[in-house]
C-alpha positions in Angstrom: -4.6 -26.2 -13.5 -4.5 -22.8 -15.3 -5.7 -20.0 -13.0 -8.8 -18.2 -14.2 -8.1 -14.7 -15.5 -10.4 -11.7 -15.4 -10.5 -8.6 -17.5 -9.2 -5.7 -15.4 -12.0 -3.4 -16.5 -14.6 -5.9 -15.5 -13.1 -6.3 -12.1 -13.1 -2.5 -11.6 -16.8 -2.3 -12.7 -17.6 -5.2 -10.3 -16.0 -3.4 -7.4 -17.7 -0.1 -8.3 -21.1 -1.8 -8.4 -20.7 -3.4 -5.0 -19.5 -0.1 -3.4 -22.2 2.1 -5.0 -24.9 -0.4 -4.0 -23.9 0.3 -0.4 -24.3 4.1 -1.2 -20.8 5.1 -1.8 -20.5 8.2 -4.1 -19.7 7.0 -7.6 -16.4 8.9 -8.2 -15.1 7.7 -4.8 -16.0 4.1 -5.6 -14.3 4.4 -9.0 -11.0 5.5 -7.4 -11.2 2.8 -4.7 -11.8 0.1 -7.3 -9.1 1.4 -9.6 -6.4 1.4 -6.8 -7.4 -2.1 -5.7 -7.3 -3.6 -9.2 -4.0 -1.8 -9.9 -2.6 -3.6 -6.9 -3.6 -6.9 -8.3 -2.2 -6.0 -11.7 1.1 -5.3 -10.1 1.0 -8.6 -8.1 0.3 -7.1 -4.6 -2.4 -9.7 -4.1 -2.8 -9.1 -0.3 -3.6 -5.4 -0.9 -5.8 -5.5 -4.0 -9.3 -6.9 -4.3 -8.5 -9.0 -1.2 -9.4 -5.8 0.7 -12.8 -5.3 -1.0 -14.8 -7.5 1.3 -13.4 -5.9 4.5 -14.0 -2.5 2.9 -17.6 -3.4 2.2 -18.0 -4.5 5.8 -16.6 -1.2 7.0 -19.0 0.8 4.7 -22.0 -1.2 5.8 -21.1 -0.7 9.5 -20.7 3.0 9.0 -17.0 3.0 9.8 -15.9 4.0 6.3 -17.6 7.2 5.0 -19.5 7.0 1.7 -19.5 10.7 0.8 -17.9 14.0 1.7 -14.6 15.8 1.3 -11.4 16.3 3.4 -11.1 19.3 5.7 -7.9 21.4 5.6 -6.7 21.7 9.2 -3.6 23.7 8.4 -2.2 25.0 5.1 0.8 26.8 3.8 2.3 27.3 0.3 3.8 23.8 0.0 2.3 21.9 2.9 -1.3 21.0 4.1 -2.8 18.9 6.8 -6.1 17.3 6.1 -8.8 15.6 8.3 -10.0 12.8 6.1 -13.3 12.3 7.9 -12.8 8.5 7.6 -13.3 8.6 3.9 -11.9 5.8 1.8 -8.1 5.9 1.8 -7.5 5.3 -1.9 -9.7 8.3 -2.9 -8.1 10.5 -0.3 -4.6 9.5 -1.2 -5.2 10.2 -4.9 -6.6 13.6 -4.0 -3.6 14.3 -1.8 -1.2 13.2 -4.6 -3.0 15.6 -7.0 -2.8 18.5 -4.5 0.9 17.8 -3.7 1.7 17.7 -7.4 0.0 21.1 -7.8 2.0 22.6 -4.9 5.2 21.1 -6.4 4.4 22.8 -9.7 4.5 26.1 -7.9 7.1 25.5 -5.2 9.1 22.5 -6.3 7.7 20.3 -3.6 4.3 19.7 -1.9 3.3 17.6 1.1 -0.1 16.6 2.3 -0.5 14.8 5.6 -3.9 13.1 6.3 -5.3 12.2 9.6 -8.5 10.1 10.1 -8.2 8.5 6.7 -9.5 5.0 6.2 -7.1 2.3 5.0 -5.2 3.3 1.8 -4.5 -0.2 0.3 -1.4 -0.7 -1.8 1.1 2.2 -1.8 2.7 1.1 -5.1 -0.7 1.6 -6.9 -0.3 5.4 -6.6 3.2 5.9 -7.9 2.7 5.7 -11.6 0.4 8.7 -11.4 3.4 10.8 -10.5 6.2 9.2 -12.4 4.3 9.5 -15.7 4.5 13.2 -15.1 8.3 13.1 -14.4 7.6 13.7 -10.7 9.0 12.0 -7.7 6.3 10.7 -5.2 6.8 9.5 -1.7 3.9 7.8 0.2 4.0 6.6 3.8 1.3 5.3 6.1 0.6 4.0 9.6 -2.5 2.8 11.4 -2.9 4.0 15.0 -5.3 1.2 15.9 -2.8 -1.6 15.0 0.2 -2.8 17.0 1.8 -5.8 15.2 5.6 -5.0 15.0 7.9 -5.3 18.0 10.6 -2.7 18.7 14.1 -4.1 18.3 14.9 -6.1 21.5 11.3 -6.2 22.6 8.4 -8.6 22.8 5.4 -6.2 23.0 4.4 -4.9 19.5 4.0 -1.1 19.3 3.4 -0.2 15.7 2.1 -1.2 12.3 4.4 -2.5 9.4 4.5 1.2 8.4 5.1 1.0 4.7 7.0 3.5 2.6 6.8 3.8 -1.2 8.6 6.0 -3.7 8.2 6.4 -7.4 11.4 7.5 -9.3 11.2 8.5 -13.0 13.9 7.3 -15.4 14.3 7.5 -19.1 12.5 4.1 -19.3 10.4 2.3 -16.7 10.2 4.1 -13.4 11.7 2.6 -10.2 8.8 1.7 -8.0 9.7 1.1 -4.3 7.1 -0.3 -1.9 8.4 -1.9 1.3 7.2 -2.2 4.8 9.5 -1.5 7.7 8.8 -5.0 9.1 10.1 -8.0 7.3 6.7 -8.9 6.1 3.1 -7.7 6.3 0.1 -8.9 8.2 -1.8 -9.6 5.0 0.9 -11.8 3.6 1.3 -13.7 6.9 -2.5 -14.3 7.0 -2.5 -15.4 3.4 0.3 -18.0 4.1 -1.5 -19.3 7.2 -4.8 -19.8 5.3 -2.9 -21.6 2.6 -1.3 -23.9 5.2 2.2 -22.8 4.2 5.2 -21.5 6.2 6.7 -18.1 5.7 9.9 -18.1 3.4 12.0 -17.3 6.5 11.9 -16.6 10.2 10.1 -13.3 9.9 8.0 -13.4 13.1 8.9 -13.6 16.8 6.9 -15.9 19.1 5.7 -15.1 22.6 8.9 -16.6 24.0 11.2 -14.4 21.8 12.2 -17.0 19.2 12.2 -16.1 15.5 9.9 -18.4 13.5 8.5 -19.0 10.1 5.1 -20.2 11.4 2.5 -17.6 10.3 -0.1 -18.8 12.9 2.1 -17.3 15.6 0.7 -13.9 14.7 -2.9 -14.9 15.2 -3.0 -17.6 17.8 -2.6 -17.3 21.6 -0.1 -16.6 23.0 0.4 -14.2 20.1 3.7 -13.3 18.7 4.4 -10.4 16.4 6.1 -9.2 13.2 9.9 -8.6 13.3 11.2 -5.3 12.0 13.4 -5.3 9.0 16.7 -6.8 9.9 15.2 -9.5 12.2 16.6 -10.4 15.5 20.2 -9.4 14.6 19.8 -6.1 12.8 16.2 -5.1 13.5 17.3 -1.7 14.8 17.3 -0.7 11.2 13.7 -1.5 10.5 12.7 -0.2 14.0 14.3 3.1 13.3 12.6 3.5 9.9 9.3 2.6 11.5 9.7 5.3 14.1 10.5 7.8 11.3 7.3 6.9 9.5 5.3 7.3 12.7 6.8 10.8 13.0 6.0 11.8 9.4 2.4 10.4 9.6 1.0 10.6 13.1 3.5 13.1 14.4 3.0 15.6 11.6 -0.8 15.0 11.6 -1.0 15.6 15.3 -3.2 12.5 15.8 -2.1 9.0 16.3 -1.3 6.3 18.9 -1.4 8.8 21.8 -5.1 9.4 21.1 -8.4 7.4 21.5 -8.8 5.0 18.6 -11.6 5.3 16.1 -11.2 2.1 14.2 -9.3 0.6 11.3 -7.8 3.4 9.2 -4.7 5.2 8.3 -2.6 8.3 8.9 -0.9 9.2 5.6 2.1 11.2 4.3 2.1 12.1 0.6 5.0 14.2 -0.8 5.7 15.1 -4.4 8.9 16.7 -5.7 9.4 18.2 -9.1 13.0 17.5 -10.3 12.8 20.5 -12.6 12.9 22.7 -9.4 16.2 21.2 -8.4 18.9 19.9 -10.8 16.4 19.4 -13.6 14.4 16.5 -15.0 17.0 15.4 -17.5 19.7 15.5 -14.9 17.6 13.5 -12.5 16.8 10.8 -15.1 20.5 10.7 -16.1 21.5 9.8 -12.5 18.7 7.3 -12.2 19.5 5.7 -15.6 23.1 5.3 -14.5 22.1 3.5 -11.3 19.6 1.3 -13.1 22.2 0.3 -15.6 24.7 -0.4 -12.9 22.2 -2.6 -11.1 21.4 -4.5 -14.2 25.1 -5.0 -15.0 25.9 -6.2 -11.5 27.1 -9.8 -11.5 24.3 -11.9 -10.1 24.9 -14.4 -7.3 24.3 -18.1 -7.8 20.6 -18.9 -8.4 19.7 -15.4 -9.6 19.3 -14.9 -13.3 19.7 -11.2 -13.3 19.5 -8.2 -10.9 16.2 -6.5 -11.1 15.2 -3.0 -9.9 12.3 -2.4 -7.5 9.0 -2.5 -9.4 10.5 -4.1 -12.5 8.7 -7.5 -12.0 5.5 -5.7 -11.0 5.5 -3.6 -14.1 6.1 -6.7 -16.3 3.2 -8.4 -14.5 1.0 -5.3 -14.8 1.4 -5.2 -18.6 1.0 -9.0 -19.0 -2.2 -9.0 -16.9 -3.6 -5.9 -18.6 -3.3 -7.9 -21.9 -4.1 -11.4 -20.7 -6.3 -10.8 -17.7 -5.8 -10.7 -14.0 -5.1 -14.0 -12.2 -6.8 -13.4 -8.9 -5.5 -15.1 -5.8 -7.9 -18.0 -5.3 -9.3 -16.9 -1.9 -10.4 -13.5 -3.1 -13.7 -14.1 -5.0 -15.1 -16.6 -2.4 -14.9 -13.8 0.2 -17.1 -11.6 -2.1 -19.8 -14.2 -2.8 -21.9 -13.2 0.2 -21.8 -9.6 -1.0 -22.7 -10.6 -4.5 -25.8 -12.4 -3.2 -26.7 -9.7 -0.7 -26.4 -6.7 -3.1 -27.6 -8.4 -6.2 -24.4 -7.7 -8.3 -23.3 -10.1 -10.9 -19.9 -11.7 -10.3 -17.3 -11.1 -13.0 -16.9 -13.9 -15.6 -13.4 -15.3 -16.2 -11.8 -15.1 -19.5 -10.7 -18.8 -19.4 
């Protein structure tokens, strides 16, 4: 069967309607909807509209703020710390990206760290906002309430998958990096479990310390956990990166796992660098172009058609789905049916 496809603009309008019916300020709702749909356009189906139902639940329960503005806790010429007041993470992160870019224009670099943000969804969804302006963007996040990833050599999880994303401009398409410091994410693992499928590899550790591809291990007692990048053998690499992100988010924000929890949310690090303040934009792109060409010219191993750069497949998918419609993961719209009925919002109609 051909998957139903939906116009991206219709999906954004649908998400905005649901959020505003619950009282969210319209400009905040528009940014949240745009980030979620952008994630689906790029193919990050676990961090797009799949998050809308959980977000609506958080708004209804009063755990995600509907209105307000971040408070500057500390500020210098090229660095600021914000208290996000549990406002929606996508809106806060976009505001932080704008502010960091403004500081980078004056100082070459700008960094905003946000504490008490709500969840920020897909990190890759923010990167084009910077690379389209020939800026480098780095986004990192952690969630102090969640412990799902074990330290290398351990069985007790202590941190979140702690993703890091970076947007790097080139003369053509930008390089868009978005990876977690665990082998996989909680969302992808849950998606696989609900589909009755195994993970592509032994990416989890069970309660007895064995690597496994069974996604139910993360959710059923006795619970296992996510393995850091590198798995059982080289997980010290992912563990180290995860610790670094904890330091740059919770550490710099001064609020994290050492403090009482407030609920699902995020601590966020947003940094923008202006290559013009360093070796120059043209020189930066020349170096990135050379690396991109080298990667594309690398002899592929058996079973691989060609070497691709991070974000390359996502951008191809983005353009195709912009033109032909978004093929939503089949479990997404059913989770929104109760909200459609409760709030009296019309569900989007598929193109086909």
